[in-house]
Each structure stands twice: as C-alpha cells, then as structure tokens.
C-alpha positions in Angstrom: 140.9 87.9 149.1 140.9 90.0 145.9 139.7 93.1 147.8 142.3 92.7 150.5 145.1 92.5 147.9 143.8 95.6 146.1 143.6 97.5 149.4 147.2 96.5 150.3 148.4 97.5 146.8 146.8 100.9 147.0 148.4 101.6 150.4 151.9 100.6 149.1 151.5 102.8 146.1 150.5 105.8 148.2 153.1 105.3 150.9 156.2 103.2 149.9 157.6 100.7 152.4 159.7 102.7 154.9 163.4 102.1 154.9 166.1 103.7 157.0 166.2 107.4 157.6 169.0 107.8 155.0 166.8 106.1 152.3 163.5 107.9 153.2 162.6 111.5 154.0 166.2 112.7 154.5 167.7 111.8 151.2 165.5 113.6 148.7 164.8 114.1 146.0 165.9 117.7 146.1 164.8 120.2 143.5 167.5 120.6 140.9 165.5 122.0 137.9 164.3 118.5 136.9 161.9 117.7 139.7 158.1 118.2 139.1 156.5 120.7 141.5 152.8 120.5 141.5 149.9 121.4 143.6 147.1 119.3 142.1 147.6 116.3 144.3 147.3 118.3 147.5 144.2 119.3 149.3 142.5 122.4 147.9 140.9 125.0 150.1 137.4 123.8 149.0 138.3 120.2 149.6 139.8 121.0 153.0 136.6 122.7 154.1 134.6 119.8 152.8 136.7 117.3 154.6 136.6 118.9 158.0 132.8 119.5 157.8 132.4 115.8 156.7 134.4 114.7 159.8 132.1 116.7 162.0 129.0 115.2 160.4 130.4 111.7 160.7 131.5 111.9 164.4 129.7 112.8 167.6 133.0 113.8 169.0 134.0 116.4 166.5 132.9 120.0 165.9 134.1 122.4 163.2 134.1 126.2 163.8 135.1 129.0 161.4 137.2 131.3 163.5 137.7 134.0 160.8 138.6 134.8 157.3 141.8 135.5 155.5 142.7 138.8 153.8 141.1 137.5 150.6 138.0 136.2 152.4 138.7 132.5 152.7 137.4 130.7 155.8 139.8 129.5 158.5 138.4 126.3 160.2 139.1 125.0 163.6 138.4 121.3 164.2 137.7 120.3 167.8 137.7 116.7 169.0 136.8 115.8 172.6 133.9 115.7 175.0 135.4 116.6 178.4 136.2 120.3 179.1 138.2 119.2 182.1 140.7 117.1 180.0 143.9 118.5 178.7 143.8 120.2 175.3 146.4 120.1 172.5 146.4 122.3 169.4 148.1 121.3 166.2 148.7 124.5 164.1 149.7 124.1 160.5 150.4 126.3 157.4 151.1 129.6 159.0 153.2 129.7 155.9 151.3 128.9 152.8 154.0 126.9 151.0 154.5 124.5 153.9 151.8 121.9 153.1 152.6 118.3 154.1 151.7 118.9 157.8 148.3 120.0 156.7 147.9 116.8 154.8 149.0 114.9 158.0 146.5 116.9 160.1 143.6 116.0 157.8 144.7 112.3 158.0 144.6 112.4 161.8 141.2 114.2 161.8 139.8 111.5 159.5 141.1 108.8 161.9 139.4 110.5 164.8 136.1 110.9 163.0 134.9 107.3 163.3 132.9 106.4 166.3 135.1 103.5 167.4 135.5 102.4 171.0 139.0 103.8 171.0 137.8 107.2 169.9 134.9 107.1 172.4 137.4 106.6 175.2 139.9 109.1 173.8 137.3 111.8 173.6 136.9 111.7 177.4 140.6 111.8 178.1 141.8 114.6 175.8 140.7 117.5 173.6 142.4 117.7 170.3 142.1 120.9 168.3 143.4 121.4 164.7 144.0 124.6 162.8 144.8 122.9 159.6 145.4 125.9 157.4 146.0 129.3 159.0 147.2 131.0 155.8 144.8 129.9 153.0 145.7 132.8 150.6 149.4 131.9 150.6 148.5 128.2 150.3 147.0 128.9 146.8 149.3 131.7 145.8 146.4 134.3 145.8 148.5 137.3 147.1 148.9 141.0 146.4 152.5 140.8 145.3 154.6 139.0 142.6 155.7 135.5 143.2 156.3 134.5 139.6 160.0 133.9 140.4 159.1 130.9 142.6 160.4 127.6 141.2 156.9 126.2 141.0 155.6 129.2 139.3 153.9 130.7 142.4 151.5 127.9 143.3 152.1 128.8 147.0 154.1 131.2 149.0 155.3 131.9 152.6 153.5 135.1 153.5 149.8 136.0 153.5 148.1 138.1 150.9 149.5 141.3 152.4 153.1 140.0 152.2 153.2 139.5 156.0 154.9 136.6 157.7 152.1 135.4 160.1 154.7 133.8 162.3 156.2 137.3 163.0 152.8 138.8 163.8 152.0 137.3 167.1 152.6 140.6 169.1 151.2 143.1 166.7 148.3 141.0 165.4 148.1 143.2 162.4 146.6 140.5 160.1 143.2 138.9 160.2 144.6 135.4 160.3 146.7 135.9 163.4 144.0 138.1 165.1 141.5 135.2 164.6 143.9 132.7 166.1 144.5 134.8 169.2 141.0 136.1 169.8 138.9 133.1 168.8 141.2 130.2 169.8 144.0 131.0 172.2 141.9 133.5 174.3 138.6 131.5 173.9 139.9 128.1 175.0 142.2 126.7 177.7 145.0 125.2 175.6 147.7 123.2 177.4 149.9 122.1 174.6 150.6 123.5 171.1 152.6 122.0 168.2 153.5 124.7 165.6 154.3 122.7 162.4 156.4 124.2 159.7 158.7 123.2 156.8 162.3 124.1 156.6 164.8 124.0 153.7 165.7 120.8 152.0 169.5 120.9 152.7 169.7 120.8 156.5 171.5 117.9 158.1 173.6 116.5 161.0 176.9 114.7 160.5 176.6 115.3 156.8 173.3 113.5 156.6 170.2 115.3 155.5 167.4 115.3 158.1 163.7 114.8 157.7 163.0 117.6 160.1 163.9 119.4 163.4 162.4 120.4 166.7 162.7 123.0 169.4 161.0 124.1 172.6 160.5 127.7 173.7 163.8 129.4 174.5 162.7 132.9 175.5 163.9 133.6 179.0 160.4 134.8 180.1 158.9 131.4 179.6 157.7 129.7 182.8 160.2 126.9 183.7 157.4 124.4 184.1 156.0 125.3 180.7 159.5 124.9 179.2 159.8 121.5 180.8 156.4 120.3 179.5 157.4 121.5 176.1 160.6 119.5 176.3 158.5 116.5 177.3 156.2 117.0 174.4 159.3 117.1 172.1 160.6 113.9 173.6 157.3 112.1 172.8 157.2 113.2 169.3 160.9 112.7 168.6 160.8 109.1 169.9 157.8 108.3 167.8 159.6 109.3 164.7 162.9 107.7 165.6 161.1 104.4 166.5 159.6 104.2 163.0 163.0 104.3 161.3 162.2 106.5 158.3 163.0 109.9 159.8 166.0 111.7 161.2 165.3 114.7 163.4 167.7 117.4 164.5 167.6 120.3 166.9 166.4 123.5 165.2 168.7 126.5 165.5 166.0 129.0 166.6 166.2 132.3 168.5 164.4 133.8 171.5 162.1 136.4 169.8 158.6 136.3 171.2 157.1 137.4 167.9 157.1 133.8 166.8 154.6 131.2 168.0 157.1 128.9 169.7 158.2 131.6 172.2 155.4 134.2 172.2 152.5 131.8 172.9 154.4 130.1 175.7 155.1 133.4 177.3 151.6 135.1 176.8 149.4 132.0 177.5 151.6 129.6 179.4 151.1 127.0 176.7 153.7 124.2 176.3 154.8 124.8 172.8 156.9 122.8 170.3 158.2 123.8 166.9 158.3 120.9 164.5 159.9 121.6 161.1 159.5 119.2 158.2 162.0 118.9 155.3 161.3 121.0 152.2 158.6 123.3 150.8 156.2 123.0 147.9 157.3 126.3 146.3 159.8 129.1 147.0 162.1 131.4 145.1 165.2 129.5 146.4 165.5 126.0 145.0 167.4 124.9 148.1 164.1 125.3 150.0 162.0 123.1 147.6 161.6 119.3 147.9 160.5 117.0 145.1 157.2 115.2 145.5 158.6 111.7 146.0 159.1 112.3 149.7 155.5 113.5 150.2 154.3 110.1 151.6 157.0 109.9 154.1 156.6 113.5 155.3 152.8 113.1 155.7 153.4 109.9 157.7 156.0 111.6 159.9 153.4 114.2 160.8 150.7 111.5 161.4 153.0 109.3 163.6 154.2 112.3 165.7 150.7 113.8 166.2 149.2 110.5 167.2 152.0 109.9 169.7 151.4 113.3 171.3 147.7 112.6 171.5 148.1 109.3 173.2 150.8 110.4 175.6 148.8 113.4 176.8 145.5 111.4 177.1 147.0 108.5 179.0 149.7 110.3 181.0 152.8 109.0 179.3 154.0 112.5 178.7 154.7 112.9 182.4 157.3 110.2 182.2 158.9 111.4 179.0 162.7 111.6 179.2 164.0 115.1 178.3 167.7 114.3 178.7 168.0 113.7 174.9 167.8 117.4 174.4 171.3 117.7 175.9 172.8 115.8 173.1 170.4 116.4 170.2 172.7 117.9 167.4 171.8 121.3 166.0 171.3 121.0 162.2 173.3 122.9 159.6 173.3 123.4 155.8 174.7 120.4 154.0 176.8 121.2 151.0 177.2 119.1 147.9 174.0 117.0 148.3 173.0 117.0 144.6 170.3 114.5 143.7 170.0 113.0 140.2 166.4 111.8 140.4 
C-alpha cells in the first residue's frame, strides 16, 4: 500500500491533475522577466542517445539507427518500432528548431511506452511501424552555435537555427545543411513513410476568442499536394485534435500557415506523397523575444499533450480508425491570432 501511495504521489507531482483548457496549458505562465527558464530538467543530448539505445536493448520491436551528424558532429538518431514492412508507417519529427523541446520529451515518453514487450506492443508491432526523429537539431538544442545568442531571455540555452544559423524548416528544397540532408537521404528516401507529424512550438500569446491556446494544427496547403494526401492529412489532424480535446486540458486552434514548399508540412507532402500534419505547441524554452517563451509550470501539460496526440495517431492508423475520422471540423476550426494584454503574475 505504501509503495502504491508513493507512486501516485510521484505522478501527481510530475504531472498536476488536469483541469479545463483555460486552467492548464493555455493560461501560462508566460515569461514576464520573473519566470525561471532552465534546461537542466530537460533531456540532454547524451541522455537522449542513452534512452533511445536503452529502448532498443529492452525491446525486440525497436531499432535505433544513427542517420547522420549535425554541423558540430552530434549524432542524430532514428528510432524505429514495428516488425511488418507491409504495415503503414508514421514518422514523428521533433526539434527541427532547437528551442522547441517539449515535443521531444513527449516522443521519448512514447518510445519508452513502446519499449516493453507487452501483449499490446507485440500486436501493435504487426499493425504499424512508428518512427521517431526525436531531435533533428541537436546543436541548436544545446545552444552550441556559431553566432551570438546571448540576447535570448534564457541566456542562450537553446536557439531556433542550427549551428550555421540556418532554419532547418526552410531547407527542405536546398538541403544545404547536414541535418536536413540526413533526414531526406536516410529516412524519407530510404523508407516508405505514409504519415508524418512535424512537431513545433509557437509563441506563448496566440489564442482564439481571447483565450490562449495550448497549440495549433494545419495540414499541407500547397496547391501541388495530391488531394488524397491532403485528405489523409486532414484525417490525421482530426484524430490528434479530438484526442487533445477529449482530455480537457488543451485548446487547439488552426495555424495560420502559408503554402511554401520549403517547409516540411508542404514540401514533404508534395515531394514524397506523405500525409503531413503540423502540430505547434505553446511556448519555447528560449528566444530573444519574451512573447515566445513559456514558463516551466506548463511543461507537464505540454508533454502530455504530445503523448496523448501521438498515441492517438498510432492507434488510429494501426487499427483503421483514421479512415473514419471526421474532417468537417476543419471548416469551423478558428485561426489563432495574437492575444493582447495577457500578463501573468506567477
């Protein structure tokens, strides 16, 4: 009994009881000069590599592959779950931008859940292949870059671009950087990917109807995208949107994105016929603009938002639920906008 109580207590301390969307991820705390911004509680590059290799050692259904190195020579791991090459494959891509970190923490939680050899995972491994690129930009993630980021509110613990000051999510046509080249050559061209979720973080002050959101989503909008690919992207968005809405601690909006094919959401859908979804989480760990940075007290909610949405996508694709997903909600999903006057006191 004592062990059970301690386990429950640890869980509650790590992830507070979820309330309504207004009380959870969407309402802060913002960074107003008095919020602590730290990186020590996040997974380091060394620990990330150790975790994914440990998952592969623990599970007969998981393999880890190093697809390349960053500008500064850090390894970029690909984690692959599944045993049936004929099954559909989904890829979760996180941290193209080094200062967008909670989705990586969520991916690592999902990997850990898939790494036990339970009956559920044995069955799942036959029905779907799940790939993770949990950190495409390891140099930006640790602030080891060849330009000055001392003006960031966290002191430069992480930054958006890679070490060469290139935005990796604008490099999907030119492939000028080793990180994007590794993604395309050693993942997208090496495997048959059916679905891809490109996880990012947006600013901390976006909202709908004056209420701050926990994130936003959008399917590919480039006119060259195959209509069937666009529809499957919308179905993927429906599954993940409903999973978050059903849990009650998130509020998602429609991302106000463009049609450029230099970004993953559009470019990968056009070039590879992959159903893609952009999923933006609220707030970043570090940035030169305080409106982009979110205090740490929302971390647990953001991680759980990622976990819940990833697991929903996996199950819907594996067992066919995605084919019945209702996409009509996109017609009324409100586009987010900047919310003025939302100063937090915490």
